[in-house]
N, C-alpha and C positions, 0 to 999 in steps of 0.2 A: 228164106221164109216162105211158108205155104199157107194157103187160106182155102177154106171151102166152106160150104154151107149146107144145112139141112133144115127141113121144116118140122116142127113139133106141133102136134094137134091142130095142124092147118093154119095156124094164125100166129106161131111164135117162130122166128128165125134164130137158128143157132148157128154162130159164125165159129169155126174151128180155126184156130191159129196154131202153127207149129213153126218154131224157130225163135230168133231173136228179134225183139222189137227195137232195133237200133237203127242207125241212118241207112244202111244197106237194106234191112229188112223191111222198114217201112216204104222205102222206094219201091221195093218190089210189090207191095200189096196196097198201097194208099189208094189209088183209083178203085180198085176192086172192092176194098172195104167200105169206101164211101157210097158206092153203089148198092152194096149189100145192106147199108143202113138207111138207104133213101126212102122217101115217101113212095108208097103208101104204108110201108112197114112201120108198125108202131110197137111191137113187143119183141125186143132183140136181146139176146144173151150171147156173150162172147166166152167161149171155152178157152181158158188161158192155162190148161193143164200141161200143154206141151211148149210153154214159153218160159225158157229158163232165165231170160234177161230183158229188162225194159229200160230204155234211157229216156232222156227228155223229149226226144222226138217221137217216141212211142206214146207218151203220156200226151203230148199234144195232139197225136192222131185221135186218140180216144176222146179228149175233151172236145175237140172241134166237132166231132160227129155226135156226141151226146148233147151239145148244145142245140143241134139241128133237131135231133129227136125230140128233146124237151120242148122245143118251140112248138112242135105239132102236137103236144100233150101225150108223146109215146113214152115208153119206158125201156131202159137199157141196164143190163146187169152183167158183172162178171162172175165166172165161177172158176173154181179149181186152180186159184193162183198158187204158184210154187212159193216156199218161204221167202226167198231172195226177192222175187217180183212182189210179193206181198208187202215186204219191208219197204221198198221203193214207194209203193202205192200209199203206204201210211205215211212215211215221212214227207212226200210231197203234197199230202192233203187231198190227193184224189179220191180216197176213201169217202171224203165228205161230199163229192160230187156224183161218184158212180158207187152204188152198192156192190159188194162182193159177198159171194156166198161159197160155202164149202161144198154144196152138192148141187146138181143139176135140178133136183126137185124143189129146193128152196129157191133157186133163181127163177124157176117157172112159176112158182107161186107169186113171186113179187111182180113179175112182168104181166101176169094175166089180166 
């Protein structure tokens, strides 16, 4: 699993994930992901376009960090989820907690 970040418009953090969000993948990025979503960052987008698989531990990673972001009145969104990952997100109910968008522009509009 690989993780990197870039800034958009100086105030939005885009986290780029690449690889499987399974037990091994989460173990490789968990600390770094939590740091990238930590205060004072309030507008965060996760690019999921290169994530072909997400397991329950990957869902837990997203939920635990979104709770912290929501507690400080920030916004978090996903974009670019692949069909298999999107199905898991929908079946698990994660889509009710974290909005997911088809385009980066729509995700940016949401987190502004």
